[in-house]
C-alpha positions as CSV (number, residue, x, y, z in Angstrom):
1,X,-31.4,49.0,-5.7
2,X,-34.7,48.2,-4.0
3,X,-36.0,44.7,-3.3
4,X,-38.6,45.3,-6.0
5,X,-36.0,46.2,-8.6
6,X,-34.0,43.2,-7.7
7,X,-37.0,40.9,-8.1
8,X,-37.8,42.5,-11.5
9,X,-34.2,42.0,-12.6
10,X,-34.2,38.4,-11.5
11,X,-37.5,37.9,-13.2
12,X,-36.1,39.3,-16.4
13,X,-33.0,37.2,-16.2
14,X,-35.1,34.1,-15.7
15,X,-37.3,35.0,-18.7
16,X,-34.1,35.7,-20.8
17,X,-32.7,32.3,-19.8
18,X,-36.0,30.6,-20.7
19,X,-36.5,32.4,-24.0
20,X,-32.9,32.0,-25.1
21,X,-32.3,28.5,-23.7
22,X,-30.5,27.5,-26.8
23,X,-27.7,30.0,-26.1
24,X,-27.2,28.4,-22.6
25,X,-27.4,24.9,-24.1
26,X,-24.8,25.9,-26.7
27,X,-22.5,27.2,-24.0
28,X,-22.9,24.0,-22.1
29,X,-22.0,21.8,-25.1
30,X,-19.1,24.0,-26.3
31,X,-17.7,24.2,-22.7
32,X,-17.9,20.4,-22.4
33,X,-16.1,20.0,-25.8
34,X,-13.4,22.5,-24.8
35,X,-13.0,20.7,-21.5
36,X,-12.4,17.4,-23.3
37,X,-9.9,19.0,-25.7
38,X,-8.1,20.6,-22.7
39,X,-7.8,17.2,-21.0
40,X,-6.1,15.8,-24.0
41,X,-3.6,18.7,-24.2
42,X,-1.9,17.6,-21.1
43,X,-0.3,14.5,-22.7
44,X,-0.3,11.0,-21.3
45,X,1.3,9.5,-18.2
46,X,1.9,6.0,-17.1
47,X,0.9,4.8,-13.7
48,X,2.8,2.0,-12.0
49,X,1.8,0.5,-8.7
50,X,3.1,-2.2,-6.3
51,X,1.8,-3.8,-3.2
52,X,3.4,-4.3,0.2
53,X,2.2,-6.4,3.1
54,X,3.4,-4.4,6.2
55,X,5.2,-6.3,8.9
56,X,3.3,-7.1,12.1
57,X,5.6,-7.7,15.1
58,X,4.5,-9.9,18.0
59,X,5.6,-9.9,21.6
60,X,6.9,-13.1,23.2
61,X,3.4,-13.6,24.6
62,X,1.9,-13.4,21.1
63,X,0.3,-10.0,21.4
64,X,0.7,-7.7,18.4
65,X,3.2,-4.9,18.7
66,X,2.2,-1.6,17.2
67,X,4.7,0.0,14.8
68,X,4.2,3.5,13.3
69,X,6.5,2.8,10.4
70,X,4.4,-0.2,9.3
71,X,1.2,1.8,9.4
72,X,-0.3,3.3,6.2
73,X,0.6,6.8,7.4
74,X,4.1,5.8,8.2
75,X,4.7,4.2,4.8
76,X,3.3,7.3,3.1
77,X,5.6,9.5,5.1
78,X,8.6,7.3,4.0
79,X,7.8,7.2,0.3
80,X,7.2,11.0,0.1
81,X,10.3,11.9,2.1
82,X,12.9,13.8,0.0
83,X,15.7,11.3,0.9
84,X,13.6,8.4,-0.2
85,X,12.7,10.1,-3.5
86,X,16.3,10.8,-4.2
87,X,17.3,7.2,-3.6
88,X,14.5,5.8,-5.7
89,X,15.3,8.3,-8.5
90,X,18.9,7.0,-8.6
91,X,17.8,3.4,-8.7
92,X,15.2,4.1,-11.4
93,X,17.5,6.5,-13.4
94,X,15.1,9.4,-13.3
95,X,15.4,12.8,-11.7
96,X,14.1,13.3,-8.2
97,X,12.0,16.3,-9.4
98,X,10.0,13.9,-11.7
99,X,9.0,11.9,-8.7
100,X,8.1,14.8,-6.4
101,X,4.3,15.2,-6.4
102,X,3.9,12.0,-8.5
103,X,4.1,9.4,-5.7
104,X,1.1,8.4,-3.6
105,X,0.0,5.6,-1.4
106,X,-3.3,3.9,-0.8
107,X,-4.6,1.3,1.6
108,X,-6.0,-1.9,0.1
109,X,-8.3,-4.1,2.2
110,X,-8.3,-7.8,1.2
111,X,-11.6,-8.6,2.9
112,X,-14.4,-7.3,5.0
113,X,-15.3,-7.3,8.6
114,X,-13.4,-7.1,11.8
115,X,-10.9,-9.8,11.0
116,X,-10.0,-8.2,7.7
117,X,-9.4,-4.8,9.3
118,X,-7.0,-6.3,11.9
119,X,-4.5,-8.1,9.7
120,X,-5.2,-8.1,6.0
121,X,-4.3,-4.5,5.0
122,X,-2.0,-4.0,2.1
123,X,-0.4,-0.8,1.1
124,X,-0.2,0.3,-2.5
125,X,2.6,2.6,-3.8
126,X,1.6,4.5,-7.0
127,X,4.0,6.3,-9.3
128,X,3.1,8.4,-12.3
129,X,5.7,9.2,-15.0
130,X,5.8,9.9,-18.7
131,X,7.5,6.6,-19.5
132,X,6.2,3.2,-18.4
133,X,9.5,1.6,-17.7
134,X,10.7,4.5,-15.5
135,X,7.4,4.4,-13.6
136,X,7.8,0.6,-13.0
137,X,11.4,0.9,-11.9
138,X,10.6,3.8,-9.6
139,X,7.7,1.9,-8.0
140,X,9.9,-1.2,-7.5
141,X,12.7,1.0,-6.0
142,X,10.3,2.6,-3.6
143,X,9.0,-0.7,-2.5
144,X,12.5,-2.0,-1.9
145,X,13.3,1.1,0.2
146,X,10.1,0.8,2.2
147,X,10.7,-2.8,3.0
148,X,14.2,-2.0,4.2
149,X,13.2,1.0,6.3
150,X,10.1,-0.6,7.8
151,X,11.8,-3.8,8.9
152,X,11.7,-3.6,12.7
153,X,14.9,-3.9,14.6
154,X,12.9,-5.7,17.3
155,X,11.8,-8.3,14.7
156,X,15.4,-8.7,13.4
157,X,16.7,-9.2,16.9
158,X,13.9,-11.7,17.7
159,X,14.7,-13.7,14.5
160,X,18.3,-13.8,15.6
161,X,17.3,-15.2,19.0
162,X,15.1,-17.8,17.4
163,X,17.9,-18.9,15.0
164,X,20.3,-19.2,17.9
165,X,17.7,-21.4,19.8
166,X,17.3,-23.6,16.7
167,X,21.1,-24.1,16.5
168,X,21.3,-24.9,20.2
169,X,18.4,-27.4,20.0
170,X,19.9,-29.0,16.9
171,X,23.2,-29.4,18.7
172,X,21.5,-30.9,21.8
173,X,19.5,-33.3,19.7
174,X,22.5,-34.5,17.8
175,X,24.4,-35.1,21.0
176,X,21.4,-37.0,22.5
177,X,21.1,-39.1,19.4
178,X,24.7,-40.3,19.8
179,X,24.2,-40.9,23.5
180,X,21.0,-42.9,22.9
181,X,22.8,-45.1,20.4
182,X,25.7,-45.7,22.7
183,X,23.5,-46.5,25.7
184,X,21.3,-48.8,23.7
185,X,24.4,-50.6,22.4
186,X,25.8,-50.9,25.9
187,X,22.5,-52.3,27.2
188,X,22.5,-55.0,24.5
189,X,26.1,-55.9,25.0
190,X,26.3,-56.1,28.8
191,X,25.3,-59.2,30.8
192,X,25.3,-57.6,34.2
193,X,21.6,-57.2,35.1
194,X,22.3,-54.2,37.5
195,X,24.4,-52.4,34.9
196,X,21.9,-53.2,32.2
197,X,19.1,-51.6,34.4
198,X,21.2,-48.5,35.0
199,X,22.0,-48.1,31.3
200,X,18.4,-48.7,30.4
201,X,17.3,-45.9,32.8
202,X,19.9,-43.6,31.3
203,X,18.8,-44.4,27.8
204,X,15.2,-43.8,28.7
205,X,16.1,-40.4,30.2
206,X,18.1,-39.4,27.1
207,X,15.1,-40.4,24.9
208,X,12.8,-38.2,27.0
209,X,15.2,-35.3,26.7
210,X,15.4,-36.0,23.0
211,X,11.6,-35.8,22.7
212,X,11.5,-32.6,24.7
213,X,14.2,-30.9,22.6
214,X,12.5,-32.1,19.4
215,X,9.2,-30.5,20.5
216,X,10.9,-27.3,21.4
217,X,12.7,-27.2,18.1
218,X,9.4,-27.6,16.2
219,X,7.9,-24.8,18.2
220,X,10.8,-22.4,17.6
221,X,10.8,-23.3,13.9
222,X,7.1,-22.3,13.7
223,X,7.9,-19.0,15.5
224,X,10.7,-18.4,13.0
225,X,8.4,-19.1,10.1
226,X,5.8,-16.7,11.5
227,X,8.4,-14.0,12.0
228,X,9.8,-14.4,8.5
229,X,6.5,-14.5,6.7
230,X,4.3,-12.2,8.8
231,X,6.5,-10.0,11.0
232,X,8.7,-8.9,8.1
233,X,7.3,-6.6,5.5
234,X,7.0,-8.5,2.2
235,X,6.3,-7.6,-1.4
236,X,3.0,-8.8,-2.8
237,X,2.9,-9.6,-6.5
238,X,4.7,-7.8,-9.3
239,X,4.4,-4.3,-10.6
240,X,1.1,-3.2,-12.3
241,X,1.3,-0.4,-15.0
242,X,-1.2,1.3,-17.2
243,X,-1.7,4.4,-19.3
244,X,-3.5,7.4,-17.8
245,X,-4.0,11.1,-18.7
246,X,-2.2,14.0,-17.2
247,X,-5.5,15.6,-16.6
248,X,-8.7,14.0,-15.6
249,X,-11.0,14.0,-18.6
250,X,-14.1,13.7,-16.5
251,X,-13.2,16.6,-14.3
252,X,-12.1,18.7,-17.3
253,X,-15.4,18.1,-19.1
254,X,-17.5,18.9,-16.0
255,X,-15.6,22.1,-15.3
256,X,-15.8,23.1,-19.0
257,X,-19.5,22.4,-19.1
258,X,-20.0,24.5,-15.9
259,X,-18.1,27.4,-17.3
260,X,-19.9,27.1,-20.6
261,X,-23.3,27.1,-18.8
262,X,-22.4,30.2,-16.9
263,X,-21.1,32.0,-20.0
264,X,-24.2,30.9,-21.9
265,X,-26.5,32.3,-19.2
266,X,-24.6,35.6,-19.2
267,X,-24.8,35.7,-23.0
268,X,-28.5,35.1,-22.9
269,X,-29.0,37.9,-20.4
270,X,-26.9,40.3,-22.4
271,X,-28.7,39.4,-25.6
272,X,-32.0,40.0,-23.9
273,X,-30.9,43.4,-22.5
274,X,-29.7,44.5,-26.0
275,X,-32.9,43.3,-27.5
276,X,-34.9,45.4,-25.1
277,X,-32.9,48.5,-25.7
278,X,-33.3,48.3,-29.5
279,X,-37.0,47.3,-29.2
280,X,-39.2,50.3,-30.2
281,X,-41.4,51.7,-27.5
């Protein structure tokens, strides 16, 4: 076919589309309606989601320690792992096949700017199932598993060290408290000025050590609170559930309308060709 013939055919097609626009419009409308009906034929699903605040470990100097398993990619790899889905399915009393392909994760920013991107990222775990209770149970089960599997051994060991330090400081403080009471009583009861002076110096030294240990204890307690509230992964809020459709209605309508538009255009062209054939010379 020559270029001229192609131009003629295209011109005729454009004329056919313009003259029989109502066929194309009808195809568009019918396609959109069929797409909407198709979206309803898939039934309904329930979507349940939970939030997790990933743990952020810190070095003894206070610098953040990067951990792959606490990253959004790491959490997604965990929740979509076959073993994880099997465990969550048992806890939620559903089959693992129901969870496969119906579990996703998303990153949720709680603010804007540089500060927000550094430390206020939450991870959302989303589950879609035909029954709302099963979806909720599966989401909670997955959150429990993720928290367990993303708890850093380094953080656990650090918490153990801090707790040991707290116990040691408390023991020292209790011992110093008794010593200070004994020394102060001895200073009061003795009449020997030399002995009184010696006991007073000892009592003052014990009091200084008591203050030092008390300050150290307060610092370690703050470090422990930081580790338990920030360095450990923690759940945020409860489970959120809602009804959704198995197929996206918007996408189904758009695809149906596009197909209807194409079919309508073809029908208009075919109708024009037939009309030209039967048209008397």
